[in-house]
N, C-alpha and C positions, 0 to 999 in steps of 0.2 A: 653340712659342716658345723661342728660344734663351736659355739661362741663363748669366748672367755672374757670376763671383765677384770681389768687391772685397775686398782685404786691406789694412787700415790701422788703426793704433792710435788714430787721431784720428776721433772720432765725427762731427765736422762734415764731414770729407772723405767719410766713408761716406754721410752723408745727402745731400750735394751730388751725388755721383756716382750714387747710387741714383735720385734724382729725375730727373736728366738722362737716364739710360738707360731708366728706366721710361716717361718721356714718349715715347721713341722705340720703344716696343714690346718692350723686353727684360724678361725675368724676372731679378731681381737677388737674389743671396745675398751676405751680408757676413760678414767674419771679422775679429776684432781681433788675433789672434795667428797665428803660423805653424802652431801645432798645430791650431787650428780650421780653418785653410785646408786643411791636409793631410787632415783628416777629411772635409771637404766634397768634395774632389777624389776621395778614395778611394771614397765612397759615392753621389755624385751625378753626373749627366751634365752636365758643364760645357763650354760652347762656347768660353769665353775667360776669362782671369783678368787682373785689373788689380791690381798689387801695389806697395806702398810699399817703400822700401829699408831703413827702420829701424823697429823696433818697441819700443825701450827708450828711456826718457827720456834726453836728453843724449847720445844716440848718433848719430853722423853718418858713420860709416865706410862704411856700405852693406853690411857683411859679413853682417848678418842677412838682408838681402834676397837676397844672393848664395846663402846656404845654402838659403833658401826656394825660390829659383828651381830649383836642382838637385834639391831634394826633390820639387817639383811635377812636374818633367820625368821623374823616375824613376817617378812614379805614372801619368803620361800623356805619352808621348813626343811626341804630336802636339798638345798643348794650346797654343794661342797665348797668350803672356804679354806684357802691356804693363807696362813699368816706369815708375813715377812717381818722378822723381828731382830732387833739388836740385842746384845747380851743384857743390857739394862732392863729390857722389857720381857726377859725370858720367863719370869715367874707369872706374869699376866698371860703370856701366850699359853703356858702349860694349863693355867686355869681355864682358858677358853677351849683348849683341846678336850679337857674333861667335860666341858659344857656342850661339846658337840662339834667343835671345829675339826676339819678333816685332817689338818697337819700344820706344822710350822717349819719354816726354813730360816736359818740364821744368815745375816748379812756378813760377808758377801756369799751369795748362794752358788751352788754347783749346778751348771746348766744341765748336765745329763741327769742328775738326780731330780731336778725340777721337772724336766720333760717327762721322765718316767712316772713321777708322782702325779702329774696332771693327767696322764693317760689312764692310770689305774683309778684315780678318784672319779674321773668322768664315767668310766665304765661302772664303777660301784654306785655312783649317783643314779645312773639310769636304772640299774637293778633295783635300787631302793624305791625309785619312783614307780617302776613296774609293780613291785610288791605292794606299794601303797594303793595304787589303782586297783590291783587285784583284791586287796583286803576290803577296800571300800565297796567294790562290786559285790564281793561275797556277803558283806554286811547287808547291803541293799536287797540282794537276792534272798538272803536268809529271812529278812524281815517280811518281804512279800510272800515268801513260801510258807512262813509260820502262820500267816493270816489266812492262807488258802487251805482248802481241803484236798490233800494229795492222795487220798484213797489208800493210805498205807504204803506208798511207794518208798523204797529204800534206795538211796543213791548218794554218791559223794563226788562224782566226776564232773568236770566242766562240761563234757558233752551232754550229760543228762540234765545239768542245770539249764543249758540252752533249750533242750527239748521241753522241760517243764515251763520255762519262761514263755516259750512260744505257745504252749498249750494254754497257759493262763491268759495270754493275749487273745487267742482264738476263742476262748470261753466268753469273751465280752461281745463277740459278734454272732451272727446267725448263718455264716457262710458254710458251705459244704467243705468238709475236711477229709483228705485222704492220708491215712497213716500207713507208711511203708516201713518194712523191716523184716528181718528173718523170723522164722518160727521160734517161739519161746522167748522173745526179747521184751515182751510186755506191752504190745500194741493195745490190747483191751484195757489195760490199766490206764494208759494215756487217754483213751477215749472216755473212761470214767472221770478222769480229772477235768477234761473239757466240760463234761456234763455237770459235774458237782459244783463247778465254779461259774456256771452260766446263769442267766436269768431263768432258765428252764429247769433249775434244780428240783423244784417241787412238782414238775410235770413228768409224764411217763418216760422211762429210759428202757427201750426194748432192744434186746440183742438177738441176732440171728446169724447163724453160720451159713452164709449164702452158698458156699461150695458144697455143703452137706445136704442141700435140699434135693430130693429126687426130681428129675426133670418133669415128670408127670404131675407133681404136686406143687411146683414152684408157684403157680398162679394162685392156688388155694392158700398156700402158706403166707404169701405176701399180701394178697388182696382179699382173702376170705372166700367163702363159698356158701351158696344157698343150700338148704336141705334138698337132697336128691340130685345135686349137681353132678355127682359121680358116685360110683359104687362105694357104699359104706358111709356116705354122707347122710346121716340120719337126722341131723339138725343143722341149723345155720351156724356157720363158723366165721369168727372174726379174724381177719388177717392182721399181719404185723404192722402194716401202715396204719390201719384203722386203730389198732391198739395204741400206737405211738402218737396219735393225733394231738397236736399242741405241745409235743415234747420232742424227743430225739430217738432216731432209729440207728442202731449200730449194725452195719453190715460187714461181718468179718469174712475174710477170705473171698473178697469180691472177685478176685481174678479167676476163681474156679466156677463162676456162674456161667451156665451154658448159654449159647446164643439166644435161645427162645426167651430165657429169663432176662437177658440183657435188654432185649427189645421192649418187653413189658415194663421193666424198671425205668427205662428211658422216658417213657410217656408220663409216668407219675412224677418223675423229677422235673419234667418240663412244665406240666400243667397243674400238678397236684390232684389230678383226677384219675379215677379208676372205677371199674365195675367188679363186684363180686362174681366169682365163677357161677354161671347159671342165672345171672341177673342182667337186666338191661338198664337198671337204674344207676346213673352216674353219681358217684360220691366224690366229695372234695375234702382233702385233708391239708393241714399245715404242719409239716414235719421237717425237722432239721436232720440231715443225713450225715453221719460220720461213717466212713468205710475204711477198711484195712486190708492189706494184702502183703504177702511175701513174694509175689511175682513181679517181674519186670513188665509192667503193662504196656510201655512204649514198644518193647520188643514183641509183645503179644499182638499189638495193633498191626505192626508190620507183617506178622505171620498170619493175620486175619482171624485171630482167636478172640479178640476183644474189640468192641465198637469204639471208634475214636470219639464220636459225639457223646457217648456215655462217659468216657474217660474225662472229658473236659467238664461235664456236669458234676462229676464226683470230685474232681480235683481242682476246686477253686484255690485251695491252698494245700500244699503237701507238707506233711510233718514226718521227717525221716527219723526213725529210731535206730541208732547204731547197734551192731552186735556187741555182745558182752566183751569180746576181746579187743574192741576199740574203745572201751571205757573201763580200763583195768582198775581205776580207783574205786569202782563200785564193788569189786569182787570181795574184798575182806569185810566191808560193812554188811554185805548180803550174807556172808557166811556167819558173821557174828549174830545176825538176826535169826538165821535158821538154826544156829547152834549156840544159843546164849550161854555165857559163862563157861565156854570150853576153851582150852589152851592149845596152842600149837606153836612150834618154834619158828625162828625166822627162815630157816631153810624150807620148811613146809609152807610157810606163808608165801615165799617167793615162787615156789613150784606151783602153787595154786594160782598165783597171779599170772604166771607165764603159760599156764595151760590154755589151749586155744578155745575151749568151751564151745564146740560146734552146736550144741543144743541150747546155748545161751542160758538165761536165768532158769529156765525149766530144768535143764540138765544140772545146774548148780544146786538147785533145791533138792532134786532127787539124790544127788551125791551126798548132800548134807544129811538127808534122812537116813541113807545107808550107813554113814559113819556114826550117826547118833544111835542107831539100833544095834549095830554090830560091836561098837565100842562105847558103851554108855558112860564110862569113866576113864580118867587118865588123859595124858596129853595125846593129841591126835597127830598122826603122821600122814604124809601124802598118800601112802598106800591104803589107808583106812577109808579113803573116799572112793575107792574102786575105779580109779581113772587110769587110762593108759599113760605111761610116762613119755608123752610126745613132746615135752618141752625141748625147744631147740638148744643144742649144745653151744650155739653162738651167744645165747643169752647169759649174762653174768650170774653165776651161782654164788651165793653167800654162805660161808661156813660158820661165821660167828657174828654175834650181835655187836654193832659198833658202839663204843662207849662215848661218853660226853666229850672227851678230849678229841677223839677222832672226828666226831661230827662238827665240833667247833673248828677244827683245822680244815675240814673240807668246805665249811661255809666261808672261811677266809679265802681259801684257794679259788673257789668259784664265785667270789664276791657276793655271796648271799643269794645266788640264783638257785631256788629250791629245786627246780626241775633237774639241773645239772648235778646237784648234790645227791638227789635221789637216784639218778642213773649211776653215779659213782659207787654207791653202796648196793645197787641192784634192788632198790626199794621202789614202791609206788610213792607218789607224792603224799598221799594220805598217810601211809605208813611213816614217812619221814616227819610229817607234821605232828603225829602222835609222839614221836621221840623228841622233837623239839620242845613240845609242851611238857613232856615228862622231865626233861633235864633243865627246863626253864631257860632255853636258849632263845634270844631275840632273833626275829627274822622279819 
């Protein structure tokens, strides 16, 4: 329940406003003096304040209300404040509205107008607070990400921000990480970020596609082999675990590893010990393992295709990488990266954002290469990317670029909630942010 603070030295006014607002479902707190009001705002969560302009008998200048307004704003910069003013204080009230007061109502007030104003301002206040929190988080993330080595990763979506945040946290530890996600979504790049920001950054980082290893050569590839251990082994061979000793081993497509390879892998993960093929001498290594898969390993465990004990050795922490169609805000920045300084209209931009991208970032990169080769100059259209037009007709199609007035009107209609305004125009949030910055619209 939203809590409203009413500040007035007249008890009759406090009673009348309290009753009106409580009838409409609000929790009401009252204060007779500016000092009481400041204490309430300092220690309670107030959604909106309604304040008089004078608190001393025979005072009509409005200066007391002016001082209270700035005091409350210093305590809570996002607190909506409605001023109740007499005509003699109207000039001061207008001055405070320009300084950030939410609204003013002349005495005697209209009950219906007051209740409507309160409801709208509380919703708008929440939106501003949400945007302020989001902006602060963005600034903090941006600061931490700028200091990190992100291996050239291009992203703008909240979903990928969370993935990067988690990858940077995991980089500080030495636990095994399982990166899951569809093919082409960037699992190897995330593994590189973990390695590059870890204490092992100067140590070996060895990559191996576990699913591509022939079953008869898995042991030799992972653990090495002595000369003569198998046909064609003319000299001693160093395995991937030995090569990664002291560093990190990235096992890609771990879900495709055959059962024999899973059993051998489990032992070295449990003990750090192995023998080269053809040798009886046990060796010990200290390797951090990062693995990745596009498979549902829990389903594979139920079907008997993957060892449960190996799964829990690999998956101390799982890092899920969403497909590209779940992080649409990344699509245009990626296209701008793959096709720098190329132009395309808003209809093309929206069609690209709405395209499902079943091949994820890999498909997008290939589509950009095709467009760049076949149309090296001029504005790009959706057909230049060689994609099937499978965009759902239920998605909003935009035929013209919204101008500044239209965006400002939509921001007012949706009380500054960027996500709602973006949906209204059929834009991604990043696309709307670019237009807000272009037109210098506050958000």
